PyMOL Python script that loads the backbone (N, CA, C, O; Angstrom):
from pymol import cmd

cmd.read_pdbstr("""\
ATOM      1  N   MET A   1      -1.985  30.704   1.600  1.00  0.00           N
ATOM      2  CA  MET A   1      -2.329  29.877   3.028  1.00  0.00           C
ATOM      3  C   MET A   1      -1.449  30.144   3.611  1.00  0.00           C
ATOM      4  O   MET A   1      -0.516  30.650   2.987  1.00  0.00           O
ATOM      5  N   ASN A   2      -1.322  29.957   4.958  1.00  0.00           N
ATOM      6  CA  ASN A   2      -0.221  29.983   5.865  1.00  0.00           C
ATOM      7  C   ASN A   2      -0.100  28.318   6.213  1.00  0.00           C
ATOM      8  O   ASN A   2      -0.958  27.667   5.617  1.00  0.00           O
ATOM      9  N   ALA A   3       0.791  27.536   7.051  1.00  0.00           N
ATOM     10  CA  ALA A   3       1.099  26.379   7.190  1.00  0.00           C
ATOM     11  C   ALA A   3      -0.276  26.303   8.378  1.00  0.00           C
ATOM     12  O   ALA A   3      -0.971  25.304   8.194  1.00  0.00           O
ATOM     13  N   THR A   4      -0.656  27.043   9.327  1.00  0.00           N
ATOM     14  CA  THR A   4      -1.740  26.485  10.259  1.00  0.00           C
ATOM     15  C   THR A   4      -2.060  25.887   9.167  1.00  0.00           C
ATOM     16  O   THR A   4      -1.712  24.811   8.681  1.00  0.00           O
ATOM     17  N   ALA A   5      -3.001  26.979   8.720  1.00  0.00           N
ATOM     18  CA  ALA A   5      -4.147  26.394   7.976  1.00  0.00           C
ATOM     19  C   ALA A   5      -4.152  25.487   6.923  1.00  0.00           C
ATOM     20  O   ALA A   5      -5.184  24.839   6.749  1.00  0.00           O
ATOM     21  N   LYS A   6      -2.831  25.246   5.901  1.00  0.00           N
ATOM     22  CA  LYS A   6      -2.447  24.642   5.080  1.00  0.00           C
ATOM     23  C   LYS A   6      -2.609  22.790   5.725  1.00  0.00           C
ATOM     24  O   LYS A   6      -3.082  21.875   5.050  1.00  0.00           O
ATOM     25  N   HIS A   7      -1.947  22.628   7.495  1.00  0.00           N
ATOM     26  CA  HIS A   7      -2.027  21.361   8.466  1.00  0.00           C
ATOM     27  C   HIS A   7      -3.271  21.113   8.273  1.00  0.00           C
ATOM     28  O   HIS A   7      -3.658  20.078   7.731  1.00  0.00           O
ATOM     29  N   LEU A   8      -4.258  22.300   8.815  1.00  0.00           N
ATOM     30  CA  LEU A   8      -5.197  22.057   8.982  1.00  0.00           C
ATOM     31  C   LEU A   8      -6.111  21.110   7.280  1.00  0.00           C
ATOM     32  O   LEU A   8      -6.244  19.909   7.043  1.00  0.00           O
ATOM     33  N   GLN A   9      -6.437  22.050   6.660  1.00  0.00           N
ATOM     34  CA  GLN A   9      -6.803  21.208   5.349  1.00  0.00           C
ATOM     35  C   GLN A   9      -6.217  19.678   4.973  1.00  0.00           C
ATOM     36  O   GLN A   9      -6.896  18.766   4.501  1.00  0.00           O
ATOM     37  N   THR A  10      -4.625  19.619   5.339  1.00  0.00           N
ATOM     38  CA  THR A  10      -4.541  18.321   5.488  1.00  0.00           C
ATOM     39  C   THR A  10      -4.712  17.027   6.253  1.00  0.00           C
ATOM     40  O   THR A  10      -4.651  15.897   5.769  1.00  0.00           O
ATOM     41  N   ILE A  11      -4.988  17.431   7.825  1.00  0.00           N
ATOM     42  CA  ILE A  11      -6.279  16.714   8.945  1.00  0.00           C
ATOM     43  C   ILE A  11      -7.291  16.566   7.927  1.00  0.00           C
ATOM     44  O   ILE A  11      -7.340  15.498   7.316  1.00  0.00           O
ATOM     45  N   ASN A  12      -8.172  17.568   7.641  1.00  0.00           N
ATOM     46  CA  ASN A  12      -9.524  17.297   7.346  1.00  0.00           C
ATOM     47  C   ASN A  12      -9.493  16.099   6.299  1.00  0.00           C
ATOM     48  O   ASN A  12     -10.448  15.321   6.308  1.00  0.00           O
ATOM     49  N   SER A  13      -8.461  15.907   5.405  1.00  0.00           N
ATOM     50  CA  SER A  13      -8.450  15.362   3.887  1.00  0.00           C
ATOM     51  C   SER A  13      -8.095  14.105   4.689  1.00  0.00           C
ATOM     52  O   SER A  13      -8.780  13.096   4.524  1.00  0.00           O
ATOM     53  N   ILE A  14      -7.218  14.103   5.422  1.00  0.00           N
ATOM     54  CA  ILE A  14      -7.069  12.487   6.296  1.00  0.00           C
ATOM     55  C   ILE A  14      -8.132  11.712   6.297  1.00  0.00           C
ATOM     56  O   ILE A  14      -8.366  10.696   5.642  1.00  0.00           O
ATOM     57  N   LEU A  15      -8.955  12.449   7.334  1.00  0.00           N
ATOM     58  CA  LEU A  15     -10.073  12.273   7.935  1.00  0.00           C
ATOM     59  C   LEU A  15     -10.903  11.492   7.068  1.00  0.00           C
ATOM     60  O   LEU A  15     -11.356  10.384   7.352  1.00  0.00           O
ATOM     61  N   SER A  16     -11.157  12.367   5.567  1.00  0.00           N
ATOM     62  CA  SER A  16     -12.189  12.115   5.023  1.00  0.00           C
ATOM     63  C   SER A  16     -11.998  10.859   4.334  1.00  0.00           C
ATOM     64  O   SER A  16     -13.031  10.360   3.886  1.00  0.00           O
ATOM     65  N   LYS A  17     -10.777  10.151   4.119  1.00  0.00           N
ATOM     66  CA  LYS A  17      -9.843   9.298   3.700  1.00  0.00           C
ATOM     67  C   LYS A  17      -9.661   8.186   4.342  1.00  0.00           C
ATOM     68  O   LYS A  17      -9.761   7.141   3.699  1.00  0.00           O
ATOM     69  N   LYS A  18      -9.353   8.136   5.754  1.00  0.00           N
ATOM     70  CA  LYS A  18      -8.813   7.368   6.245  1.00  0.00           C
ATOM     71  C   LYS A  18      -9.132   7.211   8.234  1.00  0.00           C
ATOM     72  O   LYS A  18      -9.039   7.971   9.198  1.00  0.00           O
ATOM     73  N   GLN A  19      -9.561   5.646   7.984  1.00  0.00           N
ATOM     74  CA  GLN A  19     -10.565   4.933   9.402  1.00  0.00           C
ATOM     75  C   GLN A  19      -9.426   5.274   9.963  1.00  0.00           C
ATOM     76  O   GLN A  19      -8.502   5.020   9.189  1.00  0.00           O
ATOM     77  N   LEU A  20      -9.069   5.729  10.948  1.00  0.00           N
ATOM     78  CA  LEU A  20      -8.544   6.399  12.043  1.00  0.00           C
ATOM     79  C   LEU A  20      -9.119   5.735  13.607  1.00  0.00           C
ATOM     80  O   LEU A  20      -9.978   6.496  14.052  1.00  0.00           O
ATOM     81  N   ARG A  21      -8.890   4.623  14.473  1.00  0.00           N
ATOM     82  CA  ARG A  21      -8.880   4.594  15.718  1.00  0.00           C
ATOM     83  C   ARG A  21      -9.087   5.425  16.398  1.00  0.00           C
ATOM     84  O   ARG A  21      -8.268   6.345  16.389  1.00  0.00           O
ATOM     85  N   LYS A  22     -10.135   5.510  17.214  1.00  0.00           N
ATOM     86  CA  LYS A  22     -10.785   6.153  18.387  1.00  0.00           C
ATOM     87  C   LYS A  22      -9.348   6.597  19.424  1.00  0.00           C
ATOM     88  O   LYS A  22     -10.084   7.079  20.285  1.00  0.00           O
ATOM     89  N   LYS A  23      -8.669   6.701  19.708  1.00  0.00           N
ATOM     90  CA  LYS A  23      -7.291   7.534  20.320  1.00  0.00           C
ATOM     91  C   LYS A  23      -6.414   8.328  19.447  1.00  0.00           C
ATOM     92  O   LYS A  23      -5.684   9.247  19.820  1.00  0.00           O
ATOM     93  N   GLU A  24      -6.579   7.812  18.050  1.00  0.00           N
ATOM     94  CA  GLU A  24      -5.904   8.582  16.323  1.00  0.00           C
ATOM     95  C   GLU A  24      -6.333   9.991  16.702  1.00  0.00           C
ATOM     96  O   GLU A  24      -5.694  10.964  17.100  1.00  0.00           O
ATOM     97  N   PHE A  25      -8.347   9.668  16.308  1.00  0.00           N
ATOM     98  CA  PHE A  25      -9.110  10.610  15.690  1.00  0.00           C
ATOM     99  C   PHE A  25      -8.988  11.920  17.560  1.00  0.00           C
ATOM    100  O   PHE A  25      -9.076  13.147  17.522  1.00  0.00           O
ATOM    101  N   GLN A  26      -8.850  11.348  18.440  1.00  0.00           N
ATOM    102  CA  GLN A  26      -8.554  12.266  19.465  1.00  0.00           C
ATOM    103  C   GLN A  26      -7.570  12.972  19.521  1.00  0.00           C
ATOM    104  O   GLN A  26      -7.482  14.200  19.500  1.00  0.00           O
ATOM    105  N   PHE A  27      -6.385  11.769  19.633  1.00  0.00           N
ATOM    106  CA  PHE A  27      -5.196  13.058  19.663  1.00  0.00           C
ATOM    107  C   PHE A  27      -5.160  13.942  18.800  1.00  0.00           C
ATOM    108  O   PHE A  27      -4.254  14.769  18.899  1.00  0.00           O
ATOM    109  N   LEU A  28      -6.172  14.063  17.625  1.00  0.00           N
ATOM    110  CA  LEU A  28      -5.738  14.841  16.074  1.00  0.00           C
ATOM    111  C   LEU A  28      -6.441  16.264  16.778  1.00  0.00           C
ATOM    112  O   LEU A  28      -5.907  17.367  16.893  1.00  0.00           O
ATOM    113  N   ASN A  29      -7.927  15.810  17.234  1.00  0.00           N
ATOM    114  CA  ASN A  29      -8.589  16.587  18.106  1.00  0.00           C
ATOM    115  C   ASN A  29      -7.898  17.766  19.039  1.00  0.00           C
ATOM    116  O   ASN A  29      -8.068  18.985  19.073  1.00  0.00           O
ATOM    117  N   ARG A  30      -6.988  16.804  19.830  1.00  0.00           N
ATOM    118  CA  ARG A  30      -6.734  17.562  20.737  1.00  0.00           C
ATOM    119  C   ARG A  30      -5.002  17.997  20.573  1.00  0.00           C
ATOM    120  O   ARG A  30      -4.291  17.914  21.574  1.00  0.00           O
ATOM    121  N   ILE A  31      -4.617  18.298  19.703  1.00  0.00           N
ATOM    122  CA  ILE A  31      -3.292  18.791  19.146  1.00  0.00           C
ATOM    123  C   ILE A  31      -3.785  20.152  18.389  1.00  0.00           C
ATOM    124  O   ILE A  31      -4.747  20.335  17.642  1.00  0.00           O
ATOM    125  N   ASN A  32      -2.642  21.152  18.916  1.00  0.00           N
ATOM    126  CA  ASN A  32      -3.034  22.689  18.495  1.00  0.00           C
ATOM    127  C   ASN A  32      -2.310  22.630  17.170  1.00  0.00           C
ATOM    128  O   ASN A  32      -1.182  22.167  16.996  1.00  0.00           O
ATOM    129  N   ALA A  33      -3.197  23.219  16.153  1.00  0.00           N
ATOM    130  CA  ALA A  33      -2.631  23.002  14.604  1.00  0.00           C
ATOM    131  C   ALA A  33      -1.100  23.645  14.824  1.00  0.00           C
ATOM    132  O   ALA A  33      -0.037  23.094  14.541  1.00  0.00           O
ATOM    133  N   ASP A  34      -1.329  25.182  15.505  1.00  0.00           N
ATOM    134  CA  ASP A  34      -0.334  26.327  15.599  1.00  0.00           C
ATOM    135  C   ASP A  34       0.860  25.300  16.230  1.00  0.00           C
ATOM    136  O   ASP A  34       1.913  25.934  16.178  1.00  0.00           O
ATOM    137  N   HIS A  35       1.093  23.975  16.799  1.00  0.00           N
ATOM    138  CA  HIS A  35       2.320  22.896  17.027  1.00  0.00           C
ATOM    139  C   HIS A  35       2.130  21.858  16.160  1.00  0.00           C
ATOM    140  O   HIS A  35       1.579  20.869  16.644  1.00  0.00           O
ATOM    141  N   ILE A  36       2.445  21.817  14.989  1.00  0.00           N
ATOM    142  CA  ILE A  36       2.163  20.874  14.127  1.00  0.00           C
ATOM    143  C   ILE A  36       3.197  21.694  13.350  1.00  0.00           C
ATOM    144  O   ILE A  36       3.034  22.884  13.083  1.00  0.00           O
ATOM    145  N   ARG A  37       4.693  20.691  12.872  1.00  0.00           N
ATOM    146  CA  ARG A  37       5.884  21.113  11.783  1.00  0.00           C
ATOM    147  C   ARG A  37       5.270  20.093  10.608  1.00  0.00           C
ATOM    148  O   ARG A  37       4.730  20.235   9.511  1.00  0.00           O
ATOM    149  N   SER A  38       5.446  19.598  10.993  1.00  0.00           N
ATOM    150  CA  SER A  38       4.844  18.484   9.411  1.00  0.00           C
ATOM    151  C   SER A  38       3.757  17.167   9.395  1.00  0.00           C
ATOM    152  O   SER A  38       3.508  16.664  10.490  1.00  0.00           O
ATOM    153  N   ILE A  39       3.207  16.685   8.370  1.00  0.00           N
ATOM    154  CA  ILE A  39       2.191  15.708   8.205  1.00  0.00           C
ATOM    155  C   ILE A  39       2.774  15.460   7.277  1.00  0.00           C
ATOM    156  O   ILE A  39       2.998  16.266   6.374  1.00  0.00           O
ATOM    157  N   SER A  40       3.187  14.147   7.306  1.00  0.00           N
ATOM    158  CA  SER A  40       3.491  12.885   6.121  1.00  0.00           C
ATOM    159  C   SER A  40       2.886  11.734   6.279  1.00  0.00           C
ATOM    160  O   SER A  40       2.622  11.015   7.242  1.00  0.00           O
ATOM    161  N   VAL A  41       2.574  11.671   4.187  1.00  0.00           N
ATOM    162  CA  VAL A  41       1.307  10.772   4.491  1.00  0.00           C
ATOM    163  C   VAL A  41       2.540  10.155   3.493  1.00  0.00           C
ATOM    164  O   VAL A  41       3.432  10.690   2.835  1.00  0.00           O
ATOM    165  N   THR A  42       1.970   8.244   3.810  1.00  0.00           N
ATOM    166  CA  THR A  42       2.619   7.090   2.370  1.00  0.00           C
ATOM    167  C   THR A  42       1.316   6.884   1.996  1.00  0.00           C
ATOM    168  O   THR A  42       0.301   7.510   2.302  1.00  0.00           O
ATOM    169  N   THR A  43       1.515   5.694   1.124  1.00  0.00           N
ATOM    170  CA  THR A  43       0.659   4.601   0.120  1.00  0.00           C
ATOM    171  C   THR A  43       1.526   3.506   0.435  1.00  0.00           C
ATOM    172  O   THR A  43       0.999   2.523   0.956  1.00  0.00           O
ATOM    173  N   ASP A  44       3.440   3.487   0.092  1.00  0.00           N
ATOM    174  CA  ASP A  44       3.895   2.458  -0.024  1.00  0.00           C
ATOM    175  C   ASP A  44       4.623   2.489   1.179  1.00  0.00           C
ATOM    176  O   ASP A  44       5.148   3.542   1.541  1.00  0.00           O
ATOM    177  N   GLY A  45       4.744   1.150   2.035  1.00  0.00           N
ATOM    178  CA  GLY A  45       5.911   1.459   3.303  1.00  0.00           C
ATOM    179  C   GLY A  45       4.973   1.989   3.984  1.00  0.00           C
ATOM    180  O   GLY A  45       3.745   2.079   3.990  1.00  0.00           O
ATOM    181  N   GLY A  46       6.248   2.453   4.796  1.00  0.00           N
ATOM    182  CA  GLY A  46       5.001   2.858   6.356  1.00  0.00           C
ATOM    183  C   GLY A  46       6.633   3.402   7.512  1.00  0.00           C
ATOM    184  O   GLY A  46       7.832   3.126   7.508  1.00  0.00           O
ATOM    185  N   PHE A  47       6.037   3.964   8.049  1.00  0.00           N
ATOM    186  CA  PHE A  47       6.861   4.885   9.256  1.00  0.00           C
ATOM    187  C   PHE A  47       6.816   4.191  10.413  1.00  0.00           C
ATOM    188  O   PHE A  47       5.906   3.517  10.895  1.00  0.00           O
ATOM    189  N   ASP A  48       7.994   4.452  10.836  1.00  0.00           N
ATOM    190  CA  ASP A  48       8.574   3.846  12.414  1.00  0.00           C
ATOM    191  C   ASP A  48       7.936   4.498  13.391  1.00  0.00           C
ATOM    192  O   ASP A  48       8.200   5.676  13.635  1.00  0.00           O
ATOM    193  N   PRO A  49       6.854   3.683  14.186  1.00  0.00           N
ATOM    194  CA  PRO A  49       6.363   4.264  14.932  1.00  0.00           C
ATOM    195  C   PRO A  49       7.722   5.129  16.628  1.00  0.00           C
ATOM    196  O   PRO A  49       7.686   6.180  17.268  1.00  0.00           O
ATOM    197  N   GLU A  50       8.524   4.079  16.632  1.00  0.00           N
ATOM    198  CA  GLU A  50       9.632   4.940  17.861  1.00  0.00           C
ATOM    199  C   GLU A  50      10.057   6.291  16.730  1.00  0.00           C
ATOM    200  O   GLU A  50       9.626   7.430  16.554  1.00  0.00           O
ATOM    201  N   SER A  51      10.966   5.574  16.213  1.00  0.00           N
ATOM    202  CA  SER A  51      12.040   7.046  15.515  1.00  0.00           C
ATOM    203  C   SER A  51      11.460   7.519  14.553  1.00  0.00           C
ATOM    204  O   SER A  51      11.983   8.633  14.532  1.00  0.00           O
ATOM    205  N   GLY A  52      10.186   7.494  13.054  1.00  0.00           N
ATOM    206  CA  GLY A  52       9.081   7.911  13.005  1.00  0.00           C
ATOM    207  C   GLY A  52      10.231   8.060  11.303  1.00  0.00           C
ATOM    208  O   GLY A  52      10.015   8.838  10.374  1.00  0.00           O
ATOM    209  N   GLU A  53      11.051   7.336  11.377  1.00  0.00           N
ATOM    210  CA  GLU A  53      12.107   7.055   9.581  1.00  0.00           C
ATOM    211  C   GLU A  53      10.414   6.907   8.936  1.00  0.00           C
ATOM    212  O   GLU A  53       9.244   6.964   9.314  1.00  0.00           O
ATOM    213  N   PHE A  54      11.172   6.699   7.817  1.00  0.00           N
ATOM    214  CA  PHE A  54      10.211   5.933   6.218  1.00  0.00           C
ATOM    215  C   PHE A  54      10.625   4.943   6.303  1.00  0.00           C
ATOM    216  O   PHE A  54      11.853   4.915   6.390  1.00  0.00           O
ATOM    217  N   HIS A  55       9.970   3.744   6.326  1.00  0.00           N
ATOM    218  CA  HIS A  55      11.102   2.329   4.971  1.00  0.00           C
ATOM    219  C   HIS A  55       9.943   2.052   4.037  1.00  0.00           C
ATOM    220  O   HIS A  55       8.766   1.727   4.187  1.00  0.00           O
ATOM    221  N   LYS A  56      10.875   2.354   2.841  1.00  0.00           N
ATOM    222  CA  LYS A  56       9.739   1.926   1.731  1.00  0.00           C
ATOM    223  C   LYS A  56       9.500   0.622   1.661  1.00  0.00           C
ATOM    224  O   LYS A  56       9.096   0.333   0.535  1.00  0.00           O
ATOM    225  N   GLU A  57       9.567  -0.213   2.314  1.00  0.00           N
ATOM    226  CA  GLU A  57       9.240  -2.015   2.315  1.00  0.00           C
ATOM    227  C   GLU A  57       8.452  -1.992   3.301  1.00  0.00           C
ATOM    228  O   GLU A  57       8.275  -1.237   4.258  1.00  0.00           O
ATOM    229  N   ASP A  58       7.892  -3.170   2.833  1.00  0.00           N
ATOM    230  CA  ASP A  58       6.657  -3.190   4.075  1.00  0.00           C
ATOM    231  C   ASP A  58       7.156  -4.494   5.216  1.00  0.00           C
ATOM    232  O   ASP A  58       7.576  -5.650   5.161  1.00  0.00           O
ATOM    233  N   ARG A  59       6.823  -3.528   6.175  1.00  0.00           N
ATOM    234  CA  ARG A  59       6.836  -3.896   7.291  1.00  0.00           C
ATOM    235  C   ARG A  59       5.830  -4.905   7.701  1.00  0.00           C
ATOM    236  O   ARG A  59       5.596  -5.521   6.661  1.00  0.00           O
ATOM    237  N   PRO A  60       5.070  -5.436   8.702  1.00  0.00           N
ATOM    238  CA  PRO A  60       4.572  -6.561   9.417  1.00  0.00           C
ATOM    239  C   PRO A  60       3.219  -4.881   9.753  1.00  0.00           C
ATOM    240  O   PRO A  60       2.104  -4.672   9.275  1.00  0.00           O
ATOM    241  N   LEU A  61       3.762  -4.351  10.394  1.00  0.00           N
ATOM    242  CA  LEU A  61       2.670  -3.327  10.925  1.00  0.00           C
ATOM    243  C   LEU A  61       3.344  -1.700  10.125  1.00  0.00           C
ATOM    244  O   LEU A  61       4.481  -1.273  10.323  1.00  0.00           O
ATOM    245  N   ASN A  62       2.601  -1.231   9.496  1.00  0.00           N
ATOM    246  CA  ASN A  62       2.765  -0.071   8.824  1.00  0.00           C
ATOM    247  C   ASN A  62       2.129   1.282   9.000  1.00  0.00           C
ATOM    248  O   ASN A  62       0.933   1.495   8.801  1.00  0.00           O
ATOM    249  N   TYR A  63       2.729   1.896   9.265  1.00  0.00           N
ATOM    250  CA  TYR A  63       2.175   3.610  10.035  1.00  0.00           C
ATOM    251  C   TYR A  63       2.082   3.738   8.650  1.00  0.00           C
ATOM    252  O   TYR A  63       2.789   3.246   7.771  1.00  0.00           O
ATOM    253  N   LYS A  64       0.853   4.662   8.565  1.00  0.00           N
ATOM    254  CA  LYS A  64       1.184   5.564   6.818  1.00  0.00           C
ATOM    255  C   LYS A  64       0.593   6.946   6.958  1.00  0.00           C
ATOM    256  O   LYS A  64      -0.159   7.508   6.162  1.00  0.00           O
ATOM    257  N   ILE A  65       1.196   7.525   8.437  1.00  0.00           N
ATOM    258  CA  ILE A  65       0.662   9.139   8.475  1.00  0.00           C
ATOM    259  C   ILE A  65       1.737   9.447   9.365  1.00  0.00           C
ATOM    260  O   ILE A  65       1.846   8.721  10.353  1.00  0.00           O
ATOM    261  N   ARG A  66       2.493  10.312   9.221  1.00  0.00           N
ATOM    262  CA  ARG A  66       3.765  10.813  10.281  1.00  0.00           C
ATOM    263  C   ARG A  66       3.565  12.441  10.725  1.00  0.00           C
ATOM    264  O   ARG A  66       3.724  13.527  10.169  1.00  0.00           O
ATOM    265  N   LEU A  67       3.143  11.984  11.996  1.00  0.00           N
ATOM    266  CA  LEU A  67       3.247  13.566  11.914  1.00  0.00           C
ATOM    267  C   LEU A  67       4.546  14.359  13.161  1.00  0.00           C
ATOM    268  O   LEU A  67       5.148  13.718  14.022  1.00  0.00           O
ATOM    269  N   LYS A  68       4.647  15.419  12.976  1.00  0.00           N
ATOM    270  CA  LYS A  68       6.177  16.380  13.988  1.00  0.00           C
ATOM    271  C   LYS A  68       5.473  17.244  14.186  1.00  0.00           C
ATOM    272  O   LYS A  68       4.813  17.843  13.337  1.00  0.00           O
ATOM    273  N   TYR A  69       5.505  17.446  15.371  1.00  0.00           N
ATOM    274  CA  TYR A  69       5.023  18.856  16.329  1.00  0.00           C
ATOM    275  C   TYR A  69       5.727  18.806  17.634  1.00  0.00           C
ATOM    276  O   TYR A  69       6.467  18.017  18.222  1.00  0.00           O
ATOM    277  N   SER A  70       5.132  20.111  17.871  1.00  0.00           N
ATOM    278  CA  SER A  70       6.365  20.762  19.488  1.00  0.00           C
ATOM    279  C   SER A  70       5.306  20.255  20.274  1.00  0.00           C
ATOM    280  O   SER A  70       4.351  19.669  19.765  1.00  0.00           O
ATOM    281  N   ASP A  71       5.460  20.504  21.833  1.00  0.00           N
ATOM    282  CA  ASP A  71       5.103  19.852  22.914  1.00  0.00           C
ATOM    283  C   ASP A  71       6.052  20.658  23.944  1.00  0.00           C
ATOM    284  O   ASP A  71       6.931  19.993  24.491  1.00  0.00           O
ATOM    285  N   SER A  72       5.976  21.718  24.185  1.00  0.00           N
ATOM    286  CA  SER A  72       6.204  22.017  25.801  1.00  0.00           C
ATOM    287  C   SER A  72       7.580  22.300  25.310  1.00  0.00           C
ATOM    288  O   SER A  72       8.224  22.107  26.341  1.00  0.00           O
ATOM    289  N   GLY A  73       8.660  22.717  24.164  1.00  0.00           N
ATOM    290  CA  GLY A  73       9.085  22.950  23.054  1.00  0.00           C
ATOM    291  C   GLY A  73       9.914  22.249  22.556  1.00  0.00           C
ATOM    292  O   GLY A  73      10.875  22.715  21.942  1.00  0.00           O
ATOM    293  N   ASN A  74       9.701  20.947  22.727  1.00  0.00           N
ATOM    294  CA  ASN A  74      10.455  19.165  22.850  1.00  0.00           C
ATOM    295  C   ASN A  74       9.796  19.303  21.251  1.00  0.00           C
ATOM    296  O   ASN A  74       8.976  20.222  21.258  1.00  0.00           O
ATOM    297  N   LEU A  75       9.905  18.702  19.972  1.00  0.00           N
ATOM    298  CA  LEU A  75       9.655  18.110  18.534  1.00  0.00           C
ATOM    299  C   LEU A  75       9.636  16.958  19.189  1.00  0.00           C
ATOM    300  O   LEU A  75      10.306  16.780  20.207  1.00  0.00           O
ATOM    301  N   ARG A  76       8.804  15.994  18.626  1.00  0.00           N
ATOM    302  CA  ARG A  76       7.833  15.153  18.702  1.00  0.00           C
ATOM    303  C   ARG A  76       7.091  14.174  17.591  1.00  0.00           C
ATOM    304  O   ARG A  76       6.471  14.735  16.688  1.00  0.00           O
ATOM    305  N   ILE A  77       7.124  13.075  17.621  1.00  0.00           N
ATOM    306  CA  ILE A  77       6.879  12.284  16.667  1.00  0.00           C
ATOM    307  C   ILE A  77       4.856  11.633  16.960  1.00  0.00           C
ATOM    308  O   ILE A  77       4.354  11.752  18.078  1.00  0.00           O
ATOM    309  N   LYS A  78       4.324  11.232  16.181  1.00  0.00           N
ATOM    310  CA  LYS A  78       3.372  11.016  16.193  1.00  0.00           C
ATOM    311  C   LYS A  78       2.620  10.061  14.537  1.00  0.00           C
ATOM    312  O   LYS A  78       1.865  10.592  13.722  1.00  0.00           O
ATOM    313  N   CYS A  79       3.009   8.973  14.495  1.00  0.00           N
ATOM    314  CA  CYS A  79       2.589   8.324  13.742  1.00  0.00           C
ATOM    315  C   CYS A  79       1.366   7.335  13.943  1.00  0.00           C
ATOM    316  O   CYS A  79       1.341   6.332  14.657  1.00  0.00           O
ATOM    317  N   LEU A  80       0.340   7.862  13.130  1.00  0.00           N
ATOM    318  CA  LEU A  80      -0.938   7.086  12.650  1.00  0.00           C
ATOM    319  C   LEU A  80      -0.931   6.073  11.956  1.00  0.00           C
ATOM    320  O   LEU A  80      -0.068   5.529  11.266  1.00  0.00           O
ATOM    321  N   HIS A  81      -2.528   5.740  12.317  1.00  0.00           N
ATOM    322  CA  HIS A  81      -2.899   4.708  10.936  1.00  0.00           C
ATOM    323  C   HIS A  81      -2.227   3.440  10.437  1.00  0.00           C
ATOM    324  O   HIS A  81      -1.879   3.209   9.279  1.00  0.00           O
ATOM    325  N   ALA A  82      -2.098   2.632  11.536  1.00  0.00           N
ATOM    326  CA  ALA A  82      -1.503   0.765  10.914  1.00  0.00           C
ATOM    327  C   ALA A  82      -2.115  -0.100  10.035  1.00  0.00           C
ATOM    328  O   ALA A  82      -2.993  -0.905  10.347  1.00  0.00           O
ATOM    329  N   GLU A  83      -1.589   0.087   8.782  1.00  0.00           N
ATOM    330  CA  GLU A  83      -1.871  -2.039   8.254  1.00  0.00           C
ATOM    331  C   GLU A  83      -1.304  -2.203   8.581  1.00  0.00           C
ATOM    332  O   GLU A  83      -0.270  -1.658   8.965  1.00  0.00           O
ATOM    333  N   LYS A  84      -2.001  -3.632   8.590  1.00  0.00           N
ATOM    334  CA  LYS A  84      -0.767  -5.188   8.290  1.00  0.00           C
ATOM    335  C   LYS A  84      -0.406  -5.162   6.879  1.00  0.00           C
ATOM    336  O   LYS A  84      -1.171  -4.984   5.932  1.00  0.00           O
ATOM    337  N   ALA A  85       0.941  -5.376   6.849  1.00  0.00           N
ATOM    338  CA  ALA A  85       1.369  -6.332   5.265  1.00  0.00           C
ATOM    339  C   ALA A  85       0.504  -7.416   4.364  1.00  0.00           C
ATOM    340  O   ALA A  85       1.001  -7.916   3.355  1.00  0.00           O
TER     341      ALA A  85
END
""", "prot")
cmd.dss("prot")
cmd.show_as("cartoon", "prot")
cmd.util.cbc("prot")
cmd.orient("prot")
C-alpha cells in the first residue's frame, strides 16, 4: 500500500471515530491526499496548534490530530480535534 492510500485510510478511520468541527471536516475534504506527509493521532496529551509539537501533559486545550502537508512547496502543520482538559 502506498503512502497516499495509507493516508486516505487513516483519514477515513479518523472520520469514523472522531467528531470533527465543520471547518476541520472541510479542510480534510479539500486537502490533496498526495500532499500529506504525515498524520499523527494521540489519546494522551496533545499537539500545539502553532508549532505542531507534542506535549505529553494535558493543557487547557489539547489537539489530538496533527497533519503535516505540503502547500506550494512549503511544509505546513494543521492540528485538528481540540479537546478540553
